[in-house]
C-alpha positions as CSV (number, residue, x, y, z in Angstrom):
1,X,0.0,0.0,0.0
2,X,3.1,2.3,0.2
3,X,4.0,1.8,-3.5
4,X,2.4,4.9,-4.8
5,X,3.8,7.3,-2.1
6,X,7.3,5.8,-2.6
7,X,7.1,6.2,-6.4
8,X,5.9,9.8,-5.9
9,X,8.9,10.5,-3.6
10,X,11.4,9.0,-6.1
11,X,9.9,11.2,-8.9
12,X,10.0,14.2,-6.6
13,X,13.7,13.6,-5.6
14,X,14.7,13.2,-9.3
15,X,12.9,16.4,-10.2
16,X,14.5,18.3,-7.3
17,X,18.0,17.0,-8.3
18,X,17.5,18.1,-11.9
19,X,16.2,21.5,-10.8
20,X,19.1,21.9,-8.4
21,X,21.8,21.0,-11.0
22,X,20.2,23.2,-13.6
23,X,20.6,26.3,-11.3
24,X,23.7,25.5,-9.3
25,X,26.1,26.9,-12.0
26,X,24.8,30.4,-11.0
27,X,25.7,30.0,-7.4
28,X,29.2,30.7,-6.0
29,X,30.6,30.6,-2.5
30,X,33.0,32.8,-0.5
31,X,35.6,30.2,-0.5
32,X,35.3,29.8,-4.3
33,X,34.6,26.1,-3.7
34,X,31.4,24.1,-3.5
35,X,30.4,22.4,-0.3
36,X,30.3,18.7,-1.1
37,X,27.9,18.0,1.8
38,X,24.8,19.0,-0.2
39,X,25.9,16.8,-3.1
40,X,26.5,13.8,-0.7
41,X,23.1,14.2,0.9
42,X,21.5,14.2,-2.6
43,X,23.6,11.3,-3.9
44,X,23.1,9.1,-0.9
45,X,19.3,9.3,-1.4
46,X,19.2,9.1,-5.2
47,X,18.7,5.6,-6.6
48,X,20.6,6.3,-9.8
49,X,24.3,7.1,-10.2
50,X,25.2,10.6,-8.9
51,X,28.7,12.1,-9.2
52,X,30.8,15.3,-9.1
53,X,33.8,15.4,-11.4
54,X,36.8,17.8,-11.6
55,X,37.5,18.5,-15.3
56,X,40.8,20.1,-14.6
57,X,42.2,17.3,-12.5
58,X,40.3,14.7,-14.5
59,X,39.0,12.8,-11.4
60,X,35.8,12.2,-9.4
61,X,35.3,14.3,-6.3
62,X,32.2,12.3,-5.3
63,X,30.6,9.1,-6.6
64,X,27.6,7.5,-4.9
65,X,27.2,3.8,-4.1
66,X,24.5,3.3,-6.7
67,X,27.3,3.3,-9.3
68,X,28.3,-0.3,-8.4
69,X,25.1,-2.2,-9.4
70,X,24.7,-0.1,-12.6
71,X,28.4,-0.4,-13.8
72,X,29.5,-3.6,-12.1
73,X,32.6,-1.8,-10.9
74,X,33.7,-0.8,-7.4
75,X,33.5,2.9,-6.4
76,X,37.0,3.0,-4.8
77,X,38.5,1.5,-7.9
78,X,37.0,4.1,-10.2
79,X,37.8,7.0,-7.8
80,X,41.4,5.9,-7.9
81,X,41.6,5.2,-11.7
82,X,38.8,7.2,-13.4
83,X,40.2,6.6,-16.9
84,X,39.6,2.8,-16.5
85,X,35.8,3.6,-17.0
86,X,36.5,3.7,-20.7
87,X,37.3,0.0,-20.7
88,X,33.6,-0.6,-19.7
89,X,32.2,1.2,-22.6
90,X,31.0,-0.9,-25.5
91,X,33.6,-0.8,-28.3
92,X,31.1,0.6,-30.9
93,X,30.2,3.5,-28.5
94,X,33.7,4.3,-27.2
95,X,34.5,6.9,-29.9
96,X,31.1,8.5,-29.3
97,X,31.8,8.8,-25.5
98,X,35.4,10.1,-26.0
99,X,34.2,12.8,-28.5
100,X,31.5,14.0,-26.0
101,X,34.0,14.0,-23.2
102,X,36.4,16.2,-25.3
103,X,33.5,18.5,-26.1
104,X,32.7,18.8,-22.4
105,X,36.3,19.6,-21.6
106,X,36.4,22.3,-24.3
107,X,33.0,23.9,-23.9
108,X,32.0,23.0,-20.3
109,X,28.3,23.1,-21.1
110,X,25.4,20.9,-20.3
111,X,25.6,17.5,-21.9
112,X,23.3,14.5,-22.5
113,X,24.2,11.3,-24.2
114,X,23.4,7.5,-24.3
115,X,25.9,4.7,-24.6
116,X,26.3,1.0,-23.7
117,X,28.4,-0.5,-21.0
118,X,29.6,-4.1,-21.2
119,X,28.6,-6.3,-18.3
120,X,30.4,-9.6,-17.7
121,X,28.5,-12.8,-18.5
122,X,25.3,-10.9,-19.6
123,X,23.9,-8.6,-22.2
124,X,25.1,-5.0,-22.7
125,X,23.4,-2.3,-20.7
126,X,22.3,1.1,-22.0
127,X,23.2,4.1,-19.9
128,X,21.5,7.5,-20.1
129,X,23.9,10.3,-18.8
130,X,23.2,13.9,-17.9
131,X,26.0,16.3,-17.0
132,X,25.6,19.8,-15.6
133,X,28.4,22.4,-15.3
134,X,29.0,24.0,-11.9
135,X,30.2,27.6,-12.4
136,X,32.4,29.4,-9.8
137,X,33.1,33.1,-10.3
138,X,32.5,32.6,-14.0
139,X,34.8,29.6,-14.2
140,X,33.7,26.0,-14.6
141,X,36.1,23.3,-13.3
142,X,33.6,20.9,-11.7
143,X,30.5,19.2,-13.2
144,X,27.8,17.2,-11.5
145,X,25.8,14.5,-13.2
146,X,23.3,11.6,-13.1
147,X,23.5,8.3,-14.9
148,X,20.7,5.8,-15.1
149,X,20.3,2.2,-16.5
150,X,18.2,2.9,-19.6
151,X,18.1,-0.7,-20.8
152,X,14.4,-1.4,-20.3
153,X,13.3,1.7,-22.2
154,X,15.7,1.0,-25.0
155,X,14.6,-2.6,-25.3
156,X,11.0,-1.4,-25.6
157,X,12.0,1.1,-28.2
158,X,13.9,-1.5,-30.3
159,X,10.9,-3.9,-30.0
160,X,8.5,-1.2,-31.2
161,X,10.9,-0.3,-34.1
162,X,11.2,-3.9,-35.1
163,X,7.4,-4.3,-35.1
164,X,6.9,-1.0,-36.9
165,X,9.5,-1.8,-39.6
166,X,7.8,-5.2,-40.2
167,X,4.4,-3.5,-40.4
168,X,5.5,-0.8,-42.8
169,X,7.3,-3.2,-45.2
170,X,4.4,-5.7,-45.0
171,X,1.9,-2.9,-45.8
172,X,4.0,-1.9,-48.8
173,X,4.4,-5.5,-49.9
174,X,0.6,-6.2,-49.5
175,X,-0.1,-3.1,-51.5
176,X,1.8,-4.5,-54.4
177,X,1.5,-8.3,-53.9
178,X,-2.3,-8.3,-53.3
179,X,-3.4,-5.3,-55.4
180,X,-1.8,-6.8,-58.5
181,X,-3.6,-10.2,-58.5
182,X,-6.9,-8.5,-57.4
183,X,-6.6,-6.1,-60.3
184,X,-6.0,-9.1,-62.6
185,X,-9.1,-10.8,-61.3
186,X,-11.1,-7.6,-61.8
187,X,-9.8,-7.2,-65.4
188,X,-10.6,-10.9,-66.2
189,X,-14.2,-10.5,-64.9
190,X,-14.6,-7.3,-67.0
191,X,-13.3,-9.1,-70.1
192,X,-15.7,-12.1,-69.6
193,X,-18.6,-9.7,-69.1
194,X,-17.7,-7.9,-72.3
195,X,-17.8,-11.2,-74.2
196,X,-21.3,-11.9,-73.0
197,X,-24.2,-10.9,-75.4
198,X,-25.3,-7.4,-74.6
199,X,-28.9,-8.6,-74.4
200,X,-28.0,-11.2,-71.9
201,X,-29.0,-10.1,-68.4
202,X,-28.2,-13.4,-66.8
203,X,-27.2,-14.4,-63.3
204,X,-23.6,-15.0,-64.6
205,X,-23.4,-11.3,-65.7
206,X,-24.6,-10.1,-62.3
207,X,-22.0,-12.4,-60.6
208,X,-19.3,-10.9,-62.8
209,X,-20.4,-7.4,-61.8
210,X,-20.3,-8.4,-58.1
211,X,-16.7,-9.8,-58.6
212,X,-15.6,-6.5,-60.1
213,X,-17.1,-4.5,-57.3
214,X,-15.5,-6.6,-54.6
215,X,-12.1,-6.4,-56.3
216,X,-12.4,-2.6,-56.6
217,X,-13.4,-2.2,-52.9
218,X,-10.4,-4.3,-51.8
219,X,-8.0,-2.4,-54.1
220,X,-9.3,0.9,-52.5
221,X,-9.1,-0.5,-49.0
222,X,-5.4,-1.6,-49.5
223,X,-4.5,1.8,-51.0
224,X,-6.3,3.7,-48.2
225,X,-4.6,1.6,-45.4
226,X,-1.2,2.3,-46.8
227,X,-1.8,6.0,-47.3
228,X,-3.6,6.6,-44.0
229,X,-0.9,4.8,-42.0
230,X,1.8,6.8,-43.7
231,X,0.0,10.1,-43.2
232,X,-0.8,9.5,-39.5
233,X,2.7,8.3,-38.5
234,X,4.3,11.3,-40.2
235,X,2.4,13.8,-38.0
236,X,3.9,12.6,-34.7
237,X,6.8,14.5,-33.2
238,X,10.3,13.0,-33.6
239,X,11.9,11.0,-30.9
240,X,15.5,10.7,-32.0
241,X,17.9,8.0,-30.6
242,X,21.5,7.2,-31.6
243,X,21.1,4.1,-33.7
244,X,22.9,2.0,-36.3
245,X,21.5,3.0,-39.7
246,X,22.8,-0.1,-41.4
247,X,21.1,-2.4,-38.9
248,X,17.8,-0.4,-39.1
249,X,17.7,-0.4,-42.9
250,X,18.7,-4.1,-43.0
251,X,15.5,-4.9,-41.0
252,X,13.4,-3.2,-43.6
253,X,15.2,-4.8,-46.6
254,X,14.8,-8.3,-45.0
255,X,11.1,-8.0,-45.3
256,X,11.3,-7.2,-49.0
257,X,13.8,-10.0,-49.6
258,X,11.4,-12.4,-48.1
259,X,8.9,-11.4,-50.7
260,X,11.5,-11.0,-53.4
261,X,10.2,-13.8,-55.6
262,X,6.6,-12.6,-55.6
263,X,7.6,-8.9,-56.1
264,X,9.9,-10.0,-59.0
265,X,12.6,-7.6,-57.9
266,X,16.1,-8.0,-56.5
267,X,17.0,-6.0,-53.3
268,X,20.6,-5.2,-52.3
269,X,22.0,-3.4,-49.3
270,X,25.7,-2.2,-49.1
271,X,27.5,0.0,-46.6
272,X,31.0,1.7,-46.4
273,X,31.2,0.4,-42.8
274,X,29.7,-2.4,-40.8
275,X,28.0,0.0,-38.4
276,X,27.0,3.7,-39.1
277,X,25.6,5.5,-36.1
278,X,23.3,8.5,-36.4
279,X,20.5,10.1,-34.3
280,X,17.2,9.3,-35.9
281,X,13.6,8.5,-35.1
282,X,13.6,5.0,-36.4
283,X,9.8,4.7,-36.8
284,X,9.6,7.9,-39.0
285,X,12.9,7.5,-40.9
286,X,12.1,3.9,-41.9
287,X,8.9,5.3,-43.3
288,X,11.1,7.3,-45.7
289,X,13.1,4.2,-46.7
290,X,9.9,2.2,-47.2
291,X,8.4,4.9,-49.3
292,X,11.5,5.2,-51.6
293,X,11.6,1.4,-52.0
294,X,7.9,1.2,-52.6
295,X,8.2,3.8,-55.4
296,X,11.2,2.0,-56.9
297,X,9.1,-1.2,-57.0
298,X,6.2,0.6,-58.8
299,X,8.4,2.0,-61.5
300,X,10.9,-0.9,-62.0
301,X,10.0,-3.7,-64.4
302,X,10.1,-7.3,-63.2
303,X,13.6,-8.6,-62.8
304,X,14.9,-5.1,-61.9
305,X,17.4,-4.3,-59.1
306,X,16.8,-1.9,-56.2
307,X,20.0,-1.0,-54.4
308,X,20.4,0.8,-51.1
309,X,23.9,2.1,-50.1
310,X,24.9,3.7,-46.8
311,X,28.1,5.9,-46.9
312,X,29.7,7.4,-43.8
313,X,31.6,10.6,-44.4
314,X,33.4,12.8,-41.9
315,X,30.4,14.7,-40.5
316,X,27.5,13.2,-42.4
317,X,25.8,10.0,-43.7
318,X,24.7,9.6,-47.3
319,X,22.0,7.1,-48.1
320,X,21.3,6.2,-51.7
321,X,18.2,4.3,-53.0
322,X,18.8,3.5,-56.7
323,X,16.7,1.5,-59.2
324,X,17.1,0.6,-62.9
325,X,13.4,1.4,-63.7
326,X,11.7,3.7,-66.2
327,X,13.0,6.9,-64.6
328,X,11.2,10.2,-64.1
329,X,10.5,12.5,-67.0
330,X,12.5,15.8,-66.8
331,X,9.3,17.9,-66.9
332,X,8.3,16.4,-63.5
333,X,11.6,17.0,-61.7
334,X,10.7,20.5,-60.3
335,X,7.5,19.3,-58.7
336,X,8.4,15.9,-57.4
337,X,8.4,16.9,-53.7
338,X,5.2,19.0,-53.9
339,X,1.9,18.0,-52.3
340,X,-0.6,16.7,-54.8
341,X,2.1,17.1,-57.4
342,X,1.3,16.9,-61.1
343,X,4.2,14.6,-61.2
344,X,2.1,11.8,-59.8
345,X,1.5,8.9,-62.1
346,X,0.3,5.2,-61.9
347,X,2.9,2.5,-61.5
348,X,3.8,0.0,-64.1
349,X,1.1,-2.4,-62.8
350,X,-1.5,0.3,-62.4
351,X,-0.7,1.3,-58.8
352,X,-2.3,4.6,-57.9
353,X,-0.7,7.6,-56.3
354,X,-2.2,10.5,-54.3
355,X,1.0,12.5,-54.8
356,X,1.5,13.0,-51.0
357,X,4.3,10.5,-50.3
358,X,7.4,12.4,-51.5
359,X,6.3,15.7,-49.8
360,X,5.9,13.8,-46.5
361,X,9.3,12.1,-46.8
362,X,11.0,15.4,-47.6
363,X,9.4,16.8,-44.4
364,X,10.6,13.9,-42.3
365,X,14.1,14.2,-43.6
366,X,14.2,17.9,-43.0
367,X,12.9,17.3,-39.4
368,X,16.1,15.2,-39.0
369,X,18.1,18.3,-40.2
370,X,18.9,16.4,-43.4
371,X,18.5,17.0,-47.1
372,X,16.9,14.8,-49.9
373,X,17.4,15.1,-53.6
374,X,17.4,12.9,-56.7
375,X,18.8,12.2,-60.2
376,X,16.8,10.4,-62.8
377,X,16.8,9.7,-66.5
378,X,14.0,8.2,-68.6
379,X,14.5,4.4,-69.2
380,X,17.7,4.4,-67.1
381,X,16.4,4.6,-63.6
382,X,16.3,6.9,-60.6
383,X,18.6,7.6,-57.6
384,X,17.4,9.3,-54.4
385,X,19.9,10.7,-52.0
386,X,19.4,11.4,-48.3
387,X,22.1,13.3,-46.4
388,X,22.0,13.3,-42.5
389,X,24.3,14.9,-40.0
390,X,26.2,12.5,-37.7
């Protein structure tokens, strides 16, 4: 019966700690040094990791006991050898942590970041870190911070991303894999009806008309499901996380490869590096990738190849989605990313378009502080490029 009050107290303490650290940099003392007593009182009651660090001397001034269960390292060991903490950082995240530490040393401003630590004999743990500068007479040599085990939240996010990526790609596959055969059935029924004598108002003719109506309703339903899902998900605010783009895109491509035979296309994914990390909202950004692949499927003949390449450069990532389809006529180039653009046209198998897709993906890319553009030549294919900051 005490669960709710205790939870409220924990939330209150966390709020008070954050508020205190946000404002402490404006407070100085006569001795030009902070009194550690207040920090110790806070840290001893906080259930997450709480610390005070001296940037000039590169050592911890205070580190609470909650550090040990989160990091699986002893407090006295880290207090004596703080640089040894780097050995606990996951190899893929080590460069990310070092760069942020160097930035903190140079700018001495508020910092937030996520990274993984390696636990012995178990899975890696995600850590969410917040660091606050403590200014003294206009100078900042100390910082205080909080670190929490963020593994449960990240696991939930990854699960949602996996489900969402599967849903998006399956919706796109359904829109092509189902709509095509249904359209064929509709066309055959219309052809048979056309062959019947005009004067014949038989039960067979009525059945053929019912078949055509059912086919059309299902084609419209599939189209509306895909378009409505894309529109609704694009309206939600971004929730960006530091993620491996290669791994994220590979999850999407895997769904298309599973349907490769029925789609009659070949899907390829290449990358300049095994992992390429970038801050993205996976659910939204994979909508962009799905839409570009979907359009490539529409305008690439059977047997065509759709290639996705991820290139890591010094301060940016370049993603290329290329096909060897029919290309985009030059007269449509200036309007391709407009809403309800006149550049919209049916796919090679009659797939409809409302002309909204590319305007939405442009918006999502720009929300990620990125850029999107394309090159296309009739009968030679199209290439779409997305540039994102690292």
